[in-house]
C-alpha positions in Angstrom: 21.3 23.3 1.6 19.6 22.9 4.9 17.9 19.4 5.0 14.7 20.9 6.2 14.6 23.3 3.2 12.6 22.0 0.3 13.3 23.0 -3.2 10.6 22.3 -5.9 11.8 19.9 -8.5 12.1 21.1 -12.1 10.7 18.9 -14.8 14.1 18.3 -16.6 15.2 16.6 -13.3 12.5 14.0 -13.6 13.6 10.9 -15.5 11.7 10.5 -18.7 10.9 6.8 -18.1 8.3 5.3 -15.7 10.5 2.7 -14.1 13.3 5.1 -13.5 11.0 7.8 -12.2 9.5 5.4 -9.6 12.9 4.7 -8.1 14.0 8.4 -8.4 11.0 9.6 -6.4 12.0 7.7 -3.3 13.3 10.2 -0.8 11.6 13.2 -2.6 9.0 15.3 -0.8 5.3 15.6 -1.6 4.1 19.0 -0.4 0.5 20.2 0.1 0.3 24.0 0.6 -2.8 25.4 2.4 -4.0 29.0 2.2 -2.2 31.4 4.5 -5.3 31.6 6.7 -4.9 28.0 7.8 -2.6 27.4 10.8 -0.9 24.4 9.3 0.0 26.1 6.0 2.3 23.3 4.8 1.8 19.6 5.1 4.6 17.4 3.6 6.1 13.9 3.7 9.1 12.1 2.3 8.1 9.5 -0.4 9.3 6.2 0.9 7.3 3.8 -1.4 6.2 3.8 -5.1 4.9 1.4 -7.7 5.5 1.8 -11.5 2.7 1.3 -14.0 4.6 1.2 -17.2 3.5 1.7 -20.8 1.2 -1.1 -21.9 0.8 -2.4 -18.4 -2.6 -4.3 -18.2 -2.8 -3.3 -14.5 -2.5 0.4 -15.2 -5.4 2.7 -15.7 -4.0 3.8 -19.0 -4.1 0.3 -20.6 -7.4 0.8 -22.5 -6.6 4.3 -23.8 -7.3 7.9 -23.0 -10.7 8.7 -21.3 -12.0 11.7 -19.5 -11.3 10.0 -16.2 -7.6 9.1 -16.8 -6.5 12.0 -19.1 -4.0 13.2 -16.5 -2.0 10.0 -16.9 -1.4 11.1 -20.6 0.1 14.5 -19.7 3.8 15.0 -19.8 5.7 13.7 -16.8 5.2 15.4 -13.4 1.5 15.8 -13.3 -0.9 14.5 -10.6 -3.4 11.8 -11.5 -5.9 11.4 -8.7 -8.7 8.8 -8.7 -11.3 7.3 -6.4 -11.1 3.6 -5.6 -13.0 1.0 -3.7 -15.8 3.5 -3.0 -13.8 4.8 0.0 -10.5 6.5 -0.8 -8.4 8.5 -3.2 -5.0 7.5 -4.6 -2.4 9.6 -6.4 -0.1 8.8 -9.4 2.5 10.9 -11.0 2.4 10.9 -14.8 5.6 9.6 -16.0 6.0 9.7 -19.8 5.7 12.2 -22.7 2.5 13.9 -23.7 -0.1 11.5 -25.1 1.6 8.4 -23.5 -0.3 6.9 -20.6 1.8 5.7 -17.7 2.3 6.6 -14.1 3.9 6.1 -10.7 1.6 5.3 -7.7 2.7 7.0 -4.5 2.2 4.3 -1.9 3.7 5.7 1.4 5.0 8.9 3.0 7.1 9.5 6.1 5.5 12.5 7.7 7.9 15.5 7.4 5.8 18.7 8.2 2.3 19.4 9.4 2.0 16.2 11.4 -0.7 17.6 13.6 -2.9 18.4 10.6 -2.3 14.9 9.2 -3.4 13.4 12.6 -6.6 15.4 12.4 -7.4 14.4 8.8 -6.7 10.7 9.6 -8.4 10.7 12.9 -5.5 8.9 14.6 -2.4 9.8 16.6 -0.5 6.8 15.4 2.4 8.4 13.5 3.4 5.2 11.6 0.0 4.8 10.1 -0.7 8.5 9.0 0.4 8.0 5.4 1.4 4.3 5.1 -0.5 3.1 2.1 -1.9 5.0 -0.9 -5.3 5.7 0.5 -4.0 6.9 3.8 -1.4 9.1 2.0 -4.1 11.0 0.1 -6.2 11.3 3.2 -3.4 12.6 5.3 -2.7 15.4 2.8 -6.3 16.1 1.9 -5.8 15.0 -1.7 -8.9 14.4 -3.8 -10.0 14.9 -7.4 -9.6 18.6 -7.1 -5.9 18.0 -7.5 -6.1 15.8 -10.5 -4.1 17.2 -13.4 -2.1 19.6 -11.3 1.5 20.3 -12.4 3.7 19.0 -9.6 6.7 21.0 -10.9 4.9 24.3 -10.7 4.0 26.7 -7.9 0.6 25.6 -6.5 -1.2 23.7 -3.8 0.5 20.4 -4.5 4.1 19.8 -5.7 7.1 17.6 -5.4 10.4 18.8 -3.9 13.8 17.7 -2.8 16.0 18.4 0.2 19.7 17.7 0.8 18.9 14.6 2.8 19.6 11.6 0.5 17.3 8.5 0.4 18.5 5.4 2.1 19.1 2.1 0.4 16.3 1.3 -2.1 14.7 -2.0 -2.2 12.4 -3.4 -4.9 9.7 -6.1 -5.1 6.5 -7.1 -6.9 3.6 -4.8 -6.6 1.0 -5.1 -3.9 -2.7 -6.2 -4.3 -2.8 -6.9 -8.0 -4.3 -9.8 -9.9 -2.6 -9.1 -13.3 1.1 -8.7 -14.0 1.6 -9.5 -10.3 5.0 -11.0 -10.8 6.7 -7.9 -12.2 9.2 -6.2 -10.0 7.9 -2.6 -10.3 7.7 -1.6 -6.6 10.4 0.5 -4.9 10.8 1.5 -1.2 13.4 2.8 1.3 14.8 -0.2 3.0 14.2 -0.3 6.8 11.9 2.7 6.8 9.0 2.0 9.2 6.6 4.0 7.2 6.6 1.7 4.2 3.5 -0.4 3.7 3.0 -4.0 2.9 4.0 -7.3 4.6 7.3 -7.6 6.3 8.7 -9.8 3.5 8.1 -6.9 1.1 9.8 -4.3 3.3 13.1 -5.9 4.2 
């Protein structure tokens, strides 16, 4: 398969475990499809950094149980959970367990792959490295907001996850970033040496 051709992932291909899924998603492609009337119809990036929020994790949004706001985290694996944070930005998780079990994988950074000009317009910067480096920037670059909460990322639609024939590089792991609880757990994964990974240098080597 041509490395530039993206195939949509099928749900059975997604590992049925949050920690395994967080590692598996490194190197996969997050795709945002725009209507045909828009010049940059497809915007996409390689996922180069994730964090796992496992079952029973006090730092996860599912810890206190199902609510109208977090219901997408309790869908079967492969659905988008989008939330607003810090009063300024959106972030996106991928639901990661079976129906009724709350857990997710936060997408922390993308390497721009397609539609770079559109990403630059949305982000208001021409600095390629910073377009989607960090979860808030990632959502802004692709125009992801609460309208996409609950979408099936394995189905045809405006937002989905795909794969190419290009394999991921070596995968590193570390503690998660910016947490006050469970901060010592090694639940963050990233592509080693990729300049689009977020965080301090000691967590990117």
